[in-house]
Biopython code that builds the backbone (N, CA, C, O; Angstrom):
import numpy as np
from Bio.PDB.StructureBuilder import StructureBuilder

atoms = [
    (1, "UNK", "N", (5.768, 27.606, -17.864)),
    (1, "UNK", "CA", (6.382, 26.496, -18.396)),
    (1, "UNK", "C", (7.491, 25.863, -17.421)),
    (1, "UNK", "O", (7.590, 24.641, -17.307)),
    (2, "UNK", "N", (8.254, 26.684, -16.779)),
    (2, "UNK", "CA", (9.187, 26.129, -15.915)),
    (2, "UNK", "C", (8.483, 25.385, -14.688)),
    (2, "UNK", "O", (8.939, 24.339, -14.225)),
    (3, "UNK", "N", (7.374, 25.989, -14.217)),
    (3, "UNK", "CA", (6.614, 25.401, -13.080)),
    (3, "UNK", "C", (6.127, 24.004, -13.440)),
    (3, "UNK", "O", (6.179, 23.062, -12.649)),
    (4, "UNK", "N", (5.643, 23.924, -14.698)),
    (4, "UNK", "CA", (5.081, 22.641, -15.257)),
    (4, "UNK", "C", (6.239, 21.568, -15.277)),
    (4, "UNK", "O", (6.043, 20.395, -14.958)),
    (5, "UNK", "N", (7.495, 22.078, -15.687)),
    (5, "UNK", "CA", (8.524, 21.186, -15.767)),
    (5, "UNK", "C", (8.844, 20.591, -14.395)),
    (5, "UNK", "O", (8.999, 19.379, -14.244)),
    (6, "UNK", "N", (8.943, 21.534, -13.333)),
    (6, "UNK", "CA", (9.281, 21.159, -12.024)),
    (6, "UNK", "C", (8.240, 20.245, -11.436)),
    (6, "UNK", "O", (8.583, 19.282, -10.750)),
    (7, "UNK", "N", (6.940, 20.528, -11.693)),
    (7, "UNK", "CA", (5.814, 19.623, -11.245)),
    (7, "UNK", "C", (5.992, 18.237, -11.923)),
    (7, "UNK", "O", (5.792, 17.206, -11.281)),
    (8, "UNK", "N", (6.350, 18.224, -13.154)),
    (8, "UNK", "CA", (6.614, 16.913, -13.848)),
    (8, "UNK", "C", (7.736, 16.126, -13.279)),
    (8, "UNK", "O", (7.664, 14.900, -13.192)),
    (9, "UNK", "N", (8.787, 16.812, -12.882)),
    (9, "UNK", "CA", (9.945, 16.172, -12.294)),
    (9, "UNK", "C", (9.496, 15.662, -10.871)),
    (9, "UNK", "O", (9.915, 14.573, -10.477)),
    (10, "UNK", "N", (8.769, 16.319, -10.197)),
    (10, "UNK", "CA", (8.333, 16.027, -8.817)),
    (10, "UNK", "C", (7.499, 14.672, -8.998)),
    (10, "UNK", "O", (7.703, 13.697, -8.275)),
    (11, "UNK", "N", (6.657, 14.687, -9.897)),
    (11, "UNK", "CA", (5.666, 13.526, -10.091)),
    (11, "UNK", "C", (6.520, 12.231, -10.474)),
    (11, "UNK", "O", (6.197, 11.114, -10.071)),
    (12, "UNK", "N", (7.607, 12.459, -11.264)),
    (12, "UNK", "CA", (8.493, 11.306, -11.653)),
    (12, "UNK", "C", (9.167, 10.805, -10.399)),
    (12, "UNK", "O", (9.247, 9.590, -10.215)),
    (13, "UNK", "N", (9.667, 11.684, -9.505)),
    (13, "UNK", "CA", (10.433, 11.211, -8.413)),
    (13, "UNK", "C", (9.394, 10.559, -7.401)),
    (13, "UNK", "O", (9.722, 9.551, -6.775)),
    (14, "UNK", "N", (8.249, 11.085, -7.255)),
    (14, "UNK", "CA", (7.249, 10.370, -6.393)),
    (14, "UNK", "C", (6.861, 9.060, -6.940)),
    (14, "UNK", "O", (6.674, 8.123, -6.164)),
    (15, "UNK", "N", (6.734, 8.925, -8.131)),
    (15, "UNK", "CA", (6.388, 7.625, -8.952)),
    (15, "UNK", "C", (7.463, 6.659, -8.679)),
    (15, "UNK", "O", (7.169, 5.530, -8.287)),
    (16, "UNK", "N", (8.759, 7.036, -8.866)),
    (16, "UNK", "CA", (9.852, 6.219, -8.674)),
    (16, "UNK", "C", (9.943, 5.720, -7.203)),
    (16, "UNK", "O", (10.184, 4.538, -6.958)),
    (17, "UNK", "N", (9.751, 6.621, -6.259)),
    (17, "UNK", "CA", (9.782, 6.185, -4.818)),
    (17, "UNK", "C", (8.636, 5.211, -4.509)),
    (17, "UNK", "O", (8.796, 4.268, -3.733)),
    (18, "UNK", "N", (7.467, 5.464, -5.138)),
    (18, "UNK", "CA", (6.410, 4.618, -4.854)),
    (18, "UNK", "C", (6.635, 3.239, -5.502)),
    (18, "UNK", "O", (6.147, 2.243, -4.966)),
    (19, "UNK", "N", (7.256, 3.158, -6.477)),
    (19, "UNK", "CA", (7.636, 1.871, -7.225)),
    (19, "UNK", "C", (8.670, 1.109, -6.577)),
    (19, "UNK", "O", (8.760, -0.107, -6.749)),
    (20, "UNK", "N", (9.527, 1.818, -5.774)),
    (20, "UNK", "CA", (10.690, 1.147, -5.128)),
    (20, "UNK", "C", (10.152, 0.684, -3.721)),
    (20, "UNK", "O", (10.808, -0.163, -3.115)),
    (21, "UNK", "N", (9.083, 1.150, -3.207)),
    (21, "UNK", "CA", (8.608, 0.757, -1.796)),
    (21, "UNK", "C", (8.446, -0.645, -1.803)),
    (21, "UNK", "O", (8.998, -1.328, -0.940)),
    (22, "UNK", "N", (7.672, -1.199, -2.782)),
    (22, "UNK", "CA", (7.387, -2.666, -2.757)),
    (22, "UNK", "C", (7.743, -3.202, -4.088)),
    (22, "UNK", "O", (6.863, -3.464, -4.908)),
    (23, "UNK", "N", (8.988, -3.373, -4.330)),
    (23, "UNK", "CA", (9.248, -4.037, -5.624)),
    (23, "UNK", "C", (9.629, -5.482, -5.490)),
    (23, "UNK", "O", (9.775, -6.181, -6.492)),
    (24, "UNK", "N", (9.791, -5.940, -4.284)),
    (24, "UNK", "CA", (10.027, -7.454, -3.981)),
    (24, "UNK", "C", (9.328, -7.877, -2.765)),
    (24, "UNK", "O", (9.209, -7.118, -1.803)),
    (25, "UNK", "N", (8.874, -9.039, -2.783)),
    (25, "UNK", "CA", (8.199, -9.680, -1.683)),
    (25, "UNK", "C", (9.063, -11.059, -1.463)),
    (25, "UNK", "O", (9.335, -11.823, -2.389)),
    (26, "UNK", "N", (9.441, -11.257, -0.138)),
    (26, "UNK", "CA", (10.047, -12.551, 0.083)),
    (26, "UNK", "C", (9.059, -13.641, 0.409)),
    (26, "UNK", "O", (8.149, -13.485, 1.224)),
    (27, "UNK", "N", (9.267, -14.695, -0.230)),
    (27, "UNK", "CA", (8.395, -15.807, 0.010)),
    (27, "UNK", "C", (9.229, -17.115, -0.080)),
    (27, "UNK", "O", (9.888, -17.396, -1.081)),
    (28, "UNK", "N", (9.167, -17.834, 0.940)),
    (28, "UNK", "CA", (9.984, -19.151, 1.071)),
    (28, "UNK", "C", (11.511, -18.955, 0.739)),
    (28, "UNK", "O", (12.193, -19.764, 0.109)),
    (29, "UNK", "N", (11.937, -17.769, 1.254)),
    (29, "UNK", "CA", (13.303, -17.433, 1.166)),
    (29, "UNK", "C", (13.804, -16.936, -0.225)),
    (29, "UNK", "O", (14.992, -16.796, -0.514)),
    (30, "UNK", "N", (12.771, -16.692, -1.030)),
    (30, "UNK", "CA", (13.122, -16.083, -2.398)),
    (30, "UNK", "C", (12.494, -14.784, -2.522)),
    (30, "UNK", "O", (11.331, -14.625, -2.152)),
    (31, "UNK", "N", (13.183, -13.845, -3.016)),
    (31, "UNK", "CA", (12.638, -12.564, -3.398)),
    (31, "UNK", "C", (11.859, -12.685, -4.802)),
    (31, "UNK", "O", (12.379, -13.192, -5.796)),
    (32, "UNK", "N", (10.603, -12.183, -4.771)),
    (32, "UNK", "CA", (9.777, -12.256, -5.890)),
    (32, "UNK", "C", (9.365, -10.775, -6.276)),
    (32, "UNK", "O", (8.776, -10.066, -5.460)),
    (33, "UNK", "N", (9.662, -10.374, -7.427)),
    (33, "UNK", "CA", (9.233, -9.009, -7.833)),
    (33, "UNK", "C", (7.732, -8.851, -7.987)),
    (33, "UNK", "O", (7.044, -9.725, -8.515)),
    (34, "UNK", "N", (7.242, -7.709, -7.510)),
    (34, "UNK", "CA", (5.814, -7.345, -7.564)),
    (34, "UNK", "C", (5.650, -6.459, -8.750)),
    (34, "UNK", "O", (6.087, -5.310, -8.701)),
    (35, "UNK", "N", (5.094, -6.881, -9.733)),
    (35, "UNK", "CA", (4.910, -6.058, -10.991)),
    (35, "UNK", "C", (3.597, -5.282, -10.984)),
    (35, "UNK", "O", (3.611, -4.055, -11.090)),
    (36, "UNK", "N", (2.459, -5.971, -10.861)),
    (36, "UNK", "CA", (1.263, -5.215, -11.015)),
    (36, "UNK", "C", (1.022, -4.155, -9.931)),
    (36, "UNK", "O", (1.203, -4.382, -8.735)),
    (37, "UNK", "N", (0.610, -3.008, -10.417)),
    (37, "UNK", "CA", (0.430, -1.794, -9.521)),
    (37, "UNK", "C", (-0.656, -2.113, -8.472)),
    (37, "UNK", "O", (-0.581, -1.685, -7.320)),
    (38, "UNK", "N", (-1.626, -2.848, -8.901)),
    (38, "UNK", "CA", (-2.815, -3.060, -8.010)),
    (38, "UNK", "C", (-2.333, -3.985, -6.825)),
    (38, "UNK", "O", (-2.808, -3.810, -5.702)),
    (39, "UNK", "N", (-1.373, -4.991, -7.068)),
    (39, "UNK", "CA", (-0.866, -5.716, -5.996)),
    (39, "UNK", "C", (0.023, -4.957, -4.937)),
    (39, "UNK", "O", (0.033, -5.208, -3.732)),
    (40, "UNK", "N", (0.775, -3.980, -5.581)),
    (40, "UNK", "CA", (1.562, -3.189, -4.726)),
    (40, "UNK", "C", (0.689, -2.308, -3.783)),
    (40, "UNK", "O", (0.989, -2.115, -2.605)),
    (41, "UNK", "N", (-0.380, -1.804, -4.370)),
    (41, "UNK", "CA", (-1.430, -0.982, -3.605)),
    (41, "UNK", "C", (-2.044, -1.945, -2.428)),
    (41, "UNK", "O", (-2.149, -1.601, -1.251)),
    (42, "UNK", "N", (-2.367, -3.013, -2.880)),
    (42, "UNK", "CA", (-2.912, -3.913, -1.873)),
    (42, "UNK", "C", (-1.950, -4.275, -0.701)),
    (42, "UNK", "O", (-2.355, -4.347, 0.459)),
    (43, "UNK", "N", (-0.694, -4.492, -1.050)),
    (43, "UNK", "CA", (0.360, -4.801, -0.030)),
    (43, "UNK", "C", (0.523, -3.605, 0.877)),
    (43, "UNK", "O", (0.565, -3.767, 2.096)),
    (44, "UNK", "N", (0.620, -2.340, 0.293)),
    (44, "UNK", "CA", (0.779, -1.234, 1.061)),
    (44, "UNK", "C", (-0.412, -1.089, 2.070)),
    (44, "UNK", "O", (-0.246, -0.850, 3.266)),
    (45, "UNK", "N", (-1.600, -1.253, 1.481)),
    (45, "UNK", "CA", (-2.898, -1.151, 2.377)),
    (45, "UNK", "C", (-2.856, -2.159, 3.438)),
    (45, "UNK", "O", (-3.237, -1.867, 4.572)),
    (46, "UNK", "N", (-2.404, -3.362, 3.139)),
    (46, "UNK", "CA", (-2.450, -4.292, 4.140)),
    (46, "UNK", "C", (-1.371, -3.959, 5.262)),
    (46, "UNK", "O", (-1.632, -4.193, 6.443)),
    (47, "UNK", "N", (-0.263, -3.458, 4.906)),
    (47, "UNK", "CA", (0.777, -3.031, 5.908)),
    (47, "UNK", "C", (0.279, -1.976, 6.876)),
    (47, "UNK", "O", (0.618, -1.947, 8.058)),
    (48, "UNK", "N", (-0.587, -1.069, 6.276)),
    (48, "UNK", "CA", (-1.115, 0.039, 7.011)),
    (48, "UNK", "C", (-2.336, -0.253, 7.739)),
    (48, "UNK", "O", (-2.798, 0.608, 8.487)),
    (49, "UNK", "N", (-2.964, -1.490, 7.583)),
    (49, "UNK", "CA", (-4.144, -1.792, 8.160)),
    (49, "UNK", "C", (-4.299, -1.593, 9.679)),
    (49, "UNK", "O", (-5.296, -1.023, 10.123)),
    (50, "UNK", "N", (-3.362, -2.038, 10.446)),
    (50, "UNK", "CA", (-3.471, -1.854, 11.904)),
    (50, "UNK", "C", (-3.492, -0.407, 12.392)),
    (50, "UNK", "O", (-4.182, 0.004, 13.324)),
    (51, "UNK", "N", (-2.634, 0.328, 11.634)),
    (51, "UNK", "CA", (-2.736, 1.834, 11.950)),
    (51, "UNK", "C", (-4.106, 2.462, 11.617)),
    (51, "UNK", "O", (-4.646, 3.278, 12.365)),
    (52, "UNK", "N", (-4.628, 2.043, 10.478)),
    (52, "UNK", "CA", (-5.874, 2.627, 9.935)),
    (52, "UNK", "C", (-7.030, 2.067, 10.902)),
    (52, "UNK", "O", (-7.954, 2.817, 11.215)),
    (53, "UNK", "N", (-6.974, 0.785, 11.359)),
    (53, "UNK", "CA", (-8.020, 0.292, 12.311)),
    (53, "UNK", "C", (-7.982, 1.032, 13.589)),
    (53, "UNK", "O", (-9.022, 1.348, 14.168)),
    (54, "UNK", "N", (-6.788, 1.321, 14.047)),
    (54, "UNK", "CA", (-6.619, 2.084, 15.354)),
    (54, "UNK", "C", (-7.180, 3.390, 15.323)),
    (54, "UNK", "O", (-7.732, 3.844, 16.326)),
    (55, "UNK", "N", (-7.077, 4.136, 14.107)),
    (55, "UNK", "CA", (-7.704, 5.385, 13.951)),
    (55, "UNK", "C", (-9.232, 5.413, 13.747)),
    (55, "UNK", "O", (-9.895, 6.424, 13.979)),
    (56, "UNK", "N", (-9.733, 4.312, 13.326)),
    (56, "UNK", "CA", (-11.234, 4.217, 13.069)),
    (56, "UNK", "C", (-11.998, 4.552, 14.387)),
    (56, "UNK", "O", (-11.636, 4.088, 15.468)),
    (57, "UNK", "N", (-12.990, 5.318, 14.257)),
    (57, "UNK", "CA", (-13.733, 5.759, 15.497)),
    (57, "UNK", "C", (-14.815, 4.862, 15.918)),
    (57, "UNK", "O", (-15.228, 4.877, 17.078)),
    (58, "UNK", "N", (-15.317, 4.033, 14.961)),
    (58, "UNK", "CA", (-16.428, 3.130, 15.411)),
    (58, "UNK", "C", (-16.301, 1.794, 14.537)),
    (58, "UNK", "O", (-15.480, 1.705, 13.624)),
    (59, "UNK", "N", (-17.166, 0.778, 14.883)),
    (59, "UNK", "CA", (-17.110, -0.347, 14.223)),
    (59, "UNK", "C", (-17.538, -0.327, 12.742)),
    (59, "UNK", "O", (-17.066, -1.150, 11.958)),
    (60, "UNK", "N", (-18.404, 0.580, 12.365)),
    (60, "UNK", "CA", (-18.771, 0.852, 10.992)),
    (60, "UNK", "C", (-17.531, 1.219, 10.171)),
    (60, "UNK", "O", (-17.283, 0.671, 9.097)),
    (61, "UNK", "N", (-16.809, 2.110, 10.686)),
    (61, "UNK", "CA", (-15.571, 2.605, 9.969)),
    (61, "UNK", "C", (-14.566, 1.437, 9.788)),
    (61, "UNK", "O", (-14.011, 1.236, 8.708)),
    (62, "UNK", "N", (-14.361, 0.700, 10.851)),
    (62, "UNK", "CA", (-13.531, -0.579, 10.753)),
    (62, "UNK", "C", (-13.953, -1.504, 9.667)),
    (62, "UNK", "O", (-13.151, -1.960, 8.852)),
    (63, "UNK", "N", (-15.278, -1.785, 9.668)),
    (63, "UNK", "CA", (-15.789, -2.607, 8.579)),
    (63, "UNK", "C", (-15.659, -2.179, 7.307)),
    (63, "UNK", "O", (-15.384, -2.969, 6.404)),
    (64, "UNK", "N", (-15.842, -0.883, 7.101)),
    (64, "UNK", "CA", (-15.612, -0.205, 5.779)),
    (64, "UNK", "C", (-14.095, -0.433, 5.389)),
    (64, "UNK", "O", (-13.766, -0.774, 4.252)),
    (65, "UNK", "N", (-13.241, -0.230, 6.370)),
    (65, "UNK", "CA", (-11.727, -0.412, 6.038)),
    (65, "UNK", "C", (-11.478, -1.875, 5.646)),
    (65, "UNK", "O", (-10.699, -2.109, 4.722)),
    (66, "UNK", "N", (-12.047, -2.791, 6.245)),
    (66, "UNK", "CA", (-11.895, -4.243, 6.042)),
    (66, "UNK", "C", (-12.451, -4.608, 4.758)),
    (66, "UNK", "O", (-11.829, -5.411, 4.062)),
    (67, "UNK", "N", (-13.622, -4.083, 4.329)),
    (67, "UNK", "CA", (-14.344, -4.299, 3.011)),
    (67, "UNK", "C", (-13.422, -3.788, 1.954)),
    (67, "UNK", "O", (-13.186, -4.483, 0.966)),
    (68, "UNK", "N", (-12.875, -2.575, 2.117)),
    (68, "UNK", "CA", (-11.975, -2.048, 1.132)),
    (68, "UNK", "C", (-10.762, -2.898, 0.877)),
    (68, "UNK", "O", (-10.356, -3.134, -0.261)),
    (69, "UNK", "N", (-10.163, -3.376, 2.037)),
    (69, "UNK", "CA", (-9.026, -4.181, 1.932)),
    (69, "UNK", "C", (-9.337, -5.447, 1.154)),
    (69, "UNK", "O", (-8.555, -5.864, 0.300)),
    (70, "UNK", "N", (-10.532, -6.087, 1.462)),
    (70, "UNK", "CA", (-10.931, -7.314, 0.696)),
    (70, "UNK", "C", (-11.114, -7.059, -0.731)),
    (70, "UNK", "O", (-10.682, -7.883, -1.536)),
    (71, "UNK", "N", (-11.712, -5.999, -1.127)),
    (71, "UNK", "CA", (-11.921, -5.619, -2.494)),
    (71, "UNK", "C", (-10.516, -5.275, -3.213)),
    (71, "UNK", "O", (-10.354, -5.517, -4.409)),
    (72, "UNK", "N", (-9.610, -4.753, -2.488)),
    (72, "UNK", "CA", (-8.272, -4.545, -3.004)),
    (72, "UNK", "C", (-7.554, -5.856, -3.191)),
    (72, "UNK", "O", (-6.750, -6.017, -4.108)),
    (73, "UNK", "N", (-7.854, -6.799, -2.306)),
    (73, "UNK", "CA", (-7.173, -8.111, -2.403)),
    (73, "UNK", "C", (-7.765, -8.809, -3.675)),
    (73, "UNK", "O", (-7.010, -9.340, -4.490)),
    (74, "UNK", "N", (-9.033, -8.803, -3.824)),
    (74, "UNK", "CA", (-9.744, -9.268, -5.009)),
    (74, "UNK", "C", (-9.154, -8.881, -6.344)),
    (74, "UNK", "O", (-8.885, -9.663, -7.255)),
    (75, "UNK", "N", (-8.969, -7.428, -6.341)),
    (75, "UNK", "CA", (-8.458, -6.790, -7.503)),
    (75, "UNK", "C", (-6.900, -7.259, -7.711)),
    (75, "UNK", "O", (-6.448, -7.476, -8.835)),
    (76, "UNK", "N", (-6.207, -7.379, -6.639)),
    (76, "UNK", "CA", (-4.740, -7.749, -6.753)),
    (76, "UNK", "C", (-4.776, -9.176, -7.348)),
    (76, "UNK", "O", (-3.977, -9.463, -8.240)),
    (77, "UNK", "N", (-5.686, -10.097, -6.883)),
    (77, "UNK", "CA", (-5.638, -11.509, -7.374)),
    (77, "UNK", "C", (-6.002, -11.493, -8.886)),
    (77, "UNK", "O", (-5.414, -12.246, -9.662)),
    (78, "UNK", "N", (-6.943, -10.664, -9.293)),
    (78, "UNK", "CA", (-7.362, -10.634, -10.609)),
    (78, "UNK", "C", (-6.088, -10.141, -11.457)),
    (78, "UNK", "O", (-5.799, -10.689, -12.521)),
    (79, "UNK", "N", (-5.366, -9.109, -10.942)),
    (79, "UNK", "CA", (-4.227, -8.524, -11.678)),
    (79, "UNK", "C", (-3.175, -9.577, -11.968)),
    (79, "UNK", "O", (-2.619, -9.664, -13.063)),
    (80, "UNK", "N", (-2.903, -10.447, -10.844)),
    (80, "UNK", "CA", (-1.919, -11.490, -10.984)),
    (80, "UNK", "C", (-2.433, -12.443, -11.909)),
    (80, "UNK", "O", (-1.623, -12.830, -12.751)),
    (81, "UNK", "N", (-3.648, -12.939, -11.958)),
    (81, "UNK", "CA", (-4.205, -13.930, -12.846)),
    (81, "UNK", "C", (-4.048, -13.366, -14.311)),
    (81, "UNK", "O", (-3.599, -14.083, -15.205)),
    (82, "UNK", "N", (-4.421, -12.095, -14.523)),
    (82, "UNK", "CA", (-4.194, -11.459, -15.870)),
    (82, "UNK", "C", (-2.737, -11.507, -16.404)),
    (82, "UNK", "O", (-2.441, -11.811, -17.560)),
    (83, "UNK", "N", (-1.817, -11.153, -15.373)),
    (83, "UNK", "CA", (-0.425, -11.142, -15.728)),
    (83, "UNK", "C", (-0.031, -12.596, -16.047)),
    (83, "UNK", "O", (0.757, -12.817, -16.966)),
    (84, "UNK", "N", (-0.551, -13.584, -15.320)),
    (84, "UNK", "CA", (-0.054, -14.964, -15.585)),
    (84, "UNK", "C", (-0.572, -15.473, -16.910)),
    (84, "UNK", "O", (0.121, -16.260, -17.556)),
    (85, "UNK", "N", (-1.721, -15.080, -17.343)),
    (85, "UNK", "CA", (-2.214, -15.453, -18.646)),
    (85, "UNK", "C", (-1.407, -14.787, -19.781)),
    (85, "UNK", "O", (-1.192, -15.380, -20.838)),
    (86, "UNK", "N", (-0.984, -13.581, -19.538)),
    (86, "UNK", "CA", (-0.161, -12.860, -20.709)),
    (86, "UNK", "C", (1.187, -13.443, -20.640)),
    (86, "UNK", "O", (1.822, -13.470, -21.695)),
    (87, "UNK", "N", (1.761, -13.942, -19.511)),
    (87, "UNK", "CA", (3.114, -14.551, -19.409)),
    (87, "UNK", "C", (2.990, -15.893, -20.252)),
    (87, "UNK", "O", (3.808, -16.160, -21.133)),
    (88, "UNK", "N", (1.952, -16.700, -19.941)),
    (88, "UNK", "CA", (1.832, -17.973, -20.630)),
    (88, "UNK", "C", (1.603, -17.740, -22.062)),
    (88, "UNK", "O", (2.176, -18.565, -22.774)),
    (89, "UNK", "N", (0.937, -16.864, -22.668)),
    (89, "UNK", "CA", (0.824, -16.414, -24.038)),
    (89, "UNK", "C", (2.168, -16.135, -24.614)),
    (89, "UNK", "O", (2.616, -16.713, -25.604)),
    (90, "UNK", "N", (2.782, -15.215, -23.933)),
    (90, "UNK", "CA", (4.138, -14.785, -24.450)),
    (90, "UNK", "C", (5.105, -15.849, -24.578)),
    (90, "UNK", "O", (5.877, -15.845, -25.536)),
    (91, "UNK", "N", (5.141, -16.834, -23.634)),
    (91, "UNK", "CA", (6.132, -17.954, -23.722)),
    (91, "UNK", "C", (5.877, -18.799, -24.938)),
    (91, "UNK", "O", (6.821, -19.284, -25.562)),
    (92, "UNK", "N", (4.635, -18.986, -25.289)),
    (92, "UNK", "CA", (4.303, -19.758, -26.443)),
    (92, "UNK", "C", (4.514, -19.045, -27.758)),
    (92, "UNK", "O", (4.670, -19.692, -28.793)),
    (93, "UNK", "N", (4.523, -17.714, -27.737)),
    (93, "UNK", "CA", (4.764, -16.902, -28.995)),
    (93, "UNK", "C", (6.376, -17.006, -29.417)),
    (93, "UNK", "O", (6.753, -17.081, -30.587)),
    (94, "UNK", "N", (7.176, -16.998, -28.367)),
    (94, "UNK", "CA", (8.563, -17.066, -28.623)),
    (94, "UNK", "C", (8.879, -18.278, -29.262)),
    (94, "UNK", "O", (10.044, -18.527, -29.571)),
]
sb = StructureBuilder()
sb.init_structure("model")
sb.init_model(0)
sb.init_chain("A")
sb.init_seg("    ")
for serial, (resi, resn, name, xyz) in enumerate(atoms, 1):
    if name == "N":
        sb.init_residue(resn, " ", resi, " ")
    sb.init_atom(name, np.array(xyz, "f"), 0.0, 1.0, " ", f" {name:<3s}", serial, name[0])
structure = sb.get_structure()
């Protein structure tokens, strides 16, 4: 039971650290919060792309990395669109 509690606390700390890593993006001099988790994941992947491409052993591996990044980008755009739809709906409900 105690081990489960320690594991749970460890997971909470890891999640908080992960959430704090990319909570704001600066664009045109303004800090914009990044709320969707898929967008945060994409931004982290994009930041690590050069390192990942450097470790890739051949062109096929590099293509796979780039394809994955593009799919993450597509998912991030969809997440932002979904969030914008819910924000518009919530503004009219109030």
